[in-house]
N, C-alpha and C positions, 0 to 999 in steps of 0.2 A: 512496817510502813503505814498500815492502816491506823495504828495507834497514833502515829505522828500526824497524819492528816486530820484525825479526829480532834487532836489537841489544837491544831491551827484553825479549825473552823468552829470551835466551840463558842466563840464570843458572839452573843446576840447583836452587839454593836456592829460587828463586821457585816453580818447578814442584812441588817437594817440599812446600812450604808450602801451596800450593793444594790438593794432594792431602790434606794433613793437615786443612785447613779443612773439606773435604767430609766427611771421616771423622768429625770432631768434631761436625758439624752433623747427621749422620745420626740420625734419630729425635727431633730437637729441633724444637719448634714456634715458639720465640720467641728473639729476640736483643735485647740491650741494648748500645748502643754509647756508651761514656763518653768525654767530652772534658773536659780540665781548664781551669778558668778561663772567661773569656768566649770562646766559640767563634769561631775565625777561619776564613777561607775554606779554608785548607789542611786543617784538622781536619774541617770540614764536608764538603768534597769527598771526603776519604778515607773518612769514615763512609758517605757515599752510595755509594761504590765497593764497600766491604765489604758493605753491605746488598744491593747488586745482585748481587754474586757469589753470596752465599748464597741469595738469592731464586731465581736462575735455575738454580743447580746443586744446591741441597739442598731447595728448596721451602719455605724459611722465610718465612712470610707476615707474621708479627707482628714488627716491628722498631721500636724506639724509640731516638731520638737524645737523649742526656742530657748536660747540662753542669753544672759546679759553680756557675757564675754566669750571670746573664742576659746576653744579647747587649748589648754596650756601644757599639761603634763604629757610627756611622751607615751607613758603607759596608757593613759586615757585615750590618746589619739589612736593607738594600736587597737584598743578595745572597741572604740566607736567604728573604726574601719572594719574590724572583724564582724561587727554586728550589721554592717552595711547601712549605716544611718547617715542622714543628712540633717545637721542641726543648724538652724537659722539663728541670726543675731537679732535681738529685740529691736534695736533702733533702726533696723532695715526691714521690719515686718509690720504690716498693717493688721492689727488685731481686730479691727472692726469687721473683717471678712469672716470671722469665726462665730459659730453659734454658741460654743461653750469655751470658757477659759478656765484652765486648771493650773494650780501651782503644785509642784512636787518637790519634796526636800527643801521647802522654803515657805515663808509666810509673807503676807502683803507688806508688812513693815520692812522686810529685808530690802525692798526695792526703792525705799525712800520716796521721793516725789515722782519717780518715773511713771508708775501706773496712774497716779492722780493727774499728771500732766497730759496723758493721752485719754483720760476719762474712761478708764477700764477698771471694772471691779470683778475679780475672779469669782466664779460661782463655786469652784471646788478647790479646797486646800488640804493637802495630805502631807504630813511632816512628822518628824520624830525629835525635833529640837524643842526645847522648853519655850512656852509662850510667855513673853514678858510684857506685852502691850495688848491693848484692846483693838480688835478689828472684827469684821463680820464677813461670813461667806455662807451661802446656802447649805453647803455640805463642808464641814470642817472636822477633820479627824487628826488630832495631834497626840502622839504617844511617846513622850520623852523617856519612858522606861525601856523603849526598844533601842537596841544598838544600831539598827539600820532601818530605813524605810522599806527596803526590799523585803524584809520580813513581813511587814504589814501587807505589802502588795501580794505576797504569796498567799496570805489568808484571804485576801479579796479574790484572787484567781480561783482558789479552791471553793470559796463560798458561791462564786458565780458559776461554777461548774463548766468552765470553758476548757478547751483543749490547750495544753501548754506545750509548746514546741521545745525541742532540745536547745535551740538557740536562746529561747527565753529562760530556760532553766540555767543555762550557762551564764547569762547576764545576771540573773538573781543571785546565783552562787558567788560570782565575782563581786557583786555589789555588797553582799553581806560580809564577805571576807575582807574587803578593803575598808569598809566603814567601821568595822569592829577591830581593825588592825589584827586580824587573825585571832580575835577574841581576847586580845590583851586589854582592850578598853571594856568599860562596863557593858554587859550584855544580859539578855534575858533568856529564859528557857525557850521562849518562842524563837529567838534568834538561832539558838542551837538546833532546834527542831527544823526550822525552815532551811537552814544551811544543809543539814543532813539530807533532807529530801531533794533539794536542788543539786547538791554535789553528786548524789548518787545517779543523777540523770543528765549531768552536764558534760560538755565536751572538755574534759580535763586537760588533754594535751594542748588545746587552744589556750586555756588559761595559763598554763605553764609557759607557752611561747610569749604571751603578752607580758608576763611578769619578768621575763629575761630582758626585755627591751625597756630599760629604766632610764638611762641617762644619755641625753644627746651629747655628742662630742663637744659641741660649742659651750657646754656648761663647765668644762674642765677649768676654764679660766677663773670661774667663781670659786671653785674648790681651792685653787692655787692662791687666790687673793685671801680667802678666809684662813687658810693655813698660816699665812704670813702676817695677818692683821687681827687674829682672834685674841680675845682677852680671857685668860683662864683664872678662875677663882675656885680653887680646890676642886670640887666636883662639878663646877659650872663653866660653860663657855658662852661668851657674849661676843657678837660680831656684827658690824654694820658693813654691808657689801657695796654701798653706794647705789648708783642707778642700775637697775636690773630689768630684764625684758619682761618678766612676769613674776607674780607671787610664788609660782611654783619653784622658781630658782631658790628662794629662801627655804621652802619646804624640803627640797632635795638636799641642800647643804645641811640643814638642821638634822634631818634623818641620818645623814652620814656621820656627823660628829657625835651623835648619840650612841654610836657603836664603839666609840673609843673606850678603852679600859678606864674604869673609875671616873667616867663622865656620866652623870645621871640627869643633867638638866641643861638644855641648850636654848639660847635666844638668838635668832638670826633676823636682821632687819635689812630692808632695801627700799629704795624709792621706785615705784611703778607709776609712771605718768605724773599725776598730781597728788599722789598719796604715799605716805610712809607705811609700809607693811611690816609688821613684826610677827614672826612665827615662833611659837613656843613648842618644844618637845621635851618630854620627860619620861621617867620610868613609871609615873603614876602612883608612886609610893611615898617618896620623900617630900614632894611638893605637889600642889594642885595647880596645874598650868592655867586652867580656866580662871580660877580665883585670883591667881597672880596677875594675869593679864588685865582683869577687870580693876583690881585694886591699884595697880601701878599705872595703867594707861586709860582706864575707862572714862576719866574726866576730860580726855582730849578727843576721843572718837569712839567708834564701835569696837567692843572687845568681848571675848567670851570663848568658850570651848569646853573641852573635857579635862579630866585630871591629867591625862598624858599628852594632850595636844590642844593648842589654842591659837588664836589669831587676833591681831589688832590692826585696824585700818584707821589712819589719821590723815586728814587732808593737810597739805603743806600750808594752806592758809591758816589753819588752826595752830600751827607751830611757829608762825612768824614771831609772835610776841615772846613765848618762852625761850625761843632760840635766838632772839634779837636779830632776826633776818640772816642768821649765819647758818648755812646748811653744809658746812664743811664736815669732813670725816671726823675730825677731832671733836667738834661740838656735838654732833649726833651721838658719837660714842659716849661722851660724858653724860648726855641726856639719858641714854638708855641705862647706863650704870647707876646714875643717881636715882632714877625712878625705881629701879629694882632694889637698890640698897635701902631706900627709905621704907620699903615694905617688907624687908627681910625678916625683921623681928616679929611682925604680925603674921607672916606666912608660916612661921613655925607652928602656929596654932590652927592652921587651916587645912592640914593634910587630909582630913576626913570630910571637908565640905564639898558640896556638889557645885559644878559650874552653872 
């Protein structure tokens, strides 16, 4: 275990950033930690870690976890309930009350105009997604080689020499496990080391209980609809679900169909409020989901992801012209199939590209 700890705290960058965190927090009494979208376990665990570092090293007692959307996935609700956390919604929170603003598992550009409209610039940005645009923060640590941000936060905790509770070990273990999809997605040696350390000290029965609570009963109607309306193309399934209650609906259905025999690639779409959400799931071997999403739909909205998982978000306004104001089941089905078919020959050559 000592060898694992030494590996995780070997980076001078981490020690320097912990020092900067302490300096930035000096004299501050409050901290707001922002997460983009519906918070997942990796983002939540990372927020918990940052909160604990600044509570123990800088004495910050007031810390609020904030997301742009409510928690959607049932497992994530169970996880947050087990961690006894209260996560606020950004549009109902006054960020001017806080001395420090931090982003975890996100970058300023993810929020669009939201932060600019409320004239807030985060001082701290911690993330593991690739940085594709220019922005500024007093402390920015972006490590796309890491499979999860929880891994990086484990390094921060060890470098800060704070006491890590069993609850926090449990959160970090679950965060790493879910964001690497049980290490089926690209991961680093640091991810494996951090997971081993966290798992050995986590409440494993609690994680097992959370994992068993996956699908709300009300979601069964979406599985039924998808079964009767899916389009099968050899080893691929494409389906548009119509209006759904959350993006997680598409995620759950896509994950389910990927388990079918001889299905290696799934694209599930649905309309959530004023956006078309398209979720990609694959085996990460035959096709690159992230590259596919960008090449097929990147011209219409935000798109990206990993080899085995990706997501597209397109405003309905941006689709009015290409769909000729027709948002029927048949028209959107055809739009999805046509865009994917146009890129199919190109995608044969992108299996080894990174999202």
